[in-house]
C-alpha positions in Angstrom: 13.6 -25.3 -15.7 16.1 -23.4 -17.7 15.1 -22.1 -21.2 16.4 -24.1 -24.1 19.5 -22.6 -25.6 19.3 -21.7 -29.3 22.4 -21.5 -31.4 22.4 -18.1 -33.1 25.4 -18.7 -35.4 24.5 -20.1 -38.8 28.2 -20.8 -39.8 28.7 -24.5 -39.1 32.5 -24.2 -38.9 32.2 -21.4 -36.3 29.7 -23.5 -34.3 32.2 -26.5 -34.4 35.1 -24.2 -33.4 33.2 -22.8 -30.4 32.2 -26.3 -29.3 35.8 -27.5 -29.6 37.1 -24.5 -27.6 34.6 -25.1 -24.9 35.3 -28.8 -24.7 39.1 -28.1 -24.5 38.5 -25.5 -21.8 36.6 -28.0 -19.8 38.8 -31.1 -20.3 42.1 -29.2 -19.8 41.0 -26.6 -17.3 42.1 -23.9 -19.6 40.1 -20.7 -19.0 41.8 -18.9 -22.0 39.8 -21.2 -24.5 36.6 -20.6 -22.6 37.1 -16.8 -22.9 37.8 -17.1 -26.7 34.7 -19.3 -27.2 32.6 -16.7 -25.3 33.9 -13.9 -27.5 33.1 -15.9 -30.7 29.6 -16.7 -29.5 28.8 -13.0 -29.4 28.0 -10.8 -32.4 30.8 -10.5 -35.0 30.6 -6.8 -34.8 32.0 -7.0 -31.2 34.9 -9.2 -32.1 38.2 -7.4 -31.8 40.3 -6.2 -34.8 43.9 -5.9 -33.6 46.7 -4.2 -35.6 50.1 -5.8 -35.5 51.5 -2.5 -34.1 49.6 -3.4 -30.9 51.3 -6.8 -30.8 54.7 -5.1 -31.3 54.0 -2.9 -28.2 52.5 -5.4 -25.8 53.8 -8.9 -26.7 57.3 -10.2 -25.8 59.5 -11.9 -28.4 58.6 -15.6 -29.1 55.3 -15.4 -27.2 52.0 -17.1 -28.1 49.1 -14.7 -28.7 45.4 -15.4 -29.4 43.2 -12.9 -31.1 39.5 -13.8 -31.0 38.8 -11.8 -34.1 40.8 -10.4 -37.0 44.5 -9.4 -37.1 45.1 -6.4 -39.3 48.3 -5.3 -40.9 48.7 -1.6 -39.8 52.1 -0.9 -38.3 55.3 -2.9 -38.2 56.4 -6.0 -36.3 60.0 -6.9 -35.6 59.7 -9.9 -33.2 58.8 -13.5 -34.0 55.4 -14.4 -32.5 53.1 -17.3 -32.8 49.6 -15.8 -33.4 46.3 -17.6 -33.5 43.3 -15.6 -34.8 39.9 -16.2 -36.4 41.1 -14.4 -39.5 44.1 -12.5 -40.8 44.4 -9.7 -43.4 46.9 -10.6 -46.2 49.3 -7.8 -45.1 49.2 -8.9 -41.5 50.1 -12.5 -42.4 52.9 -11.3 -44.7 54.4 -9.0 -42.0 54.2 -11.6 -39.2 55.8 -14.3 -41.4 58.5 -11.9 -42.6 59.4 -11.2 -38.9 59.9 -15.0 -38.4 56.5 -15.6 -36.8 53.6 -18.1 -37.4 50.0 -17.4 -38.2 47.7 -20.2 -37.1 43.9 -20.6 -37.2 42.2 -20.9 -33.8 41.7 -24.6 -34.3 45.4 -25.1 -35.1 46.3 -23.1 -32.1 44.0 -25.2 -29.9 45.5 -28.4 -31.2 49.1 -27.1 -30.5 48.4 -25.7 -27.1 45.3 -27.5 -25.6 46.1 -26.6 -22.0 46.5 -23.0 -22.9 49.7 -22.7 -20.9 51.7 -19.6 -22.0 48.9 -18.4 -24.3 48.1 -14.8 -24.0 44.7 -13.4 -25.0 44.7 -10.0 -26.7 41.7 -8.1 -27.7 
């Protein structure tokens, strides 16, 4: 018999988000959402913090990117991107929107792209 799993996260919104991501991954056969849920289940100190300069280097214009952590504002961005992240710094949000992009929460991103098609995981 397998040991009973204990939820280690005390944030109810985070628990709900992880459950929604896992459910969407299962129902839509979308491994990207399972990978994001797995990252968010781990300790917050291991969540990635990505600078927008990294997105500028590695993401193509008008692509959809998911960051299972925090997007930070160091660097510059010149292309319009749709970015879903657990959180954004104020400067990162300003720079992405000034470049013509969108900043979405992970739940909003999940609702917009439930099948995960074309969604790129970064971090």
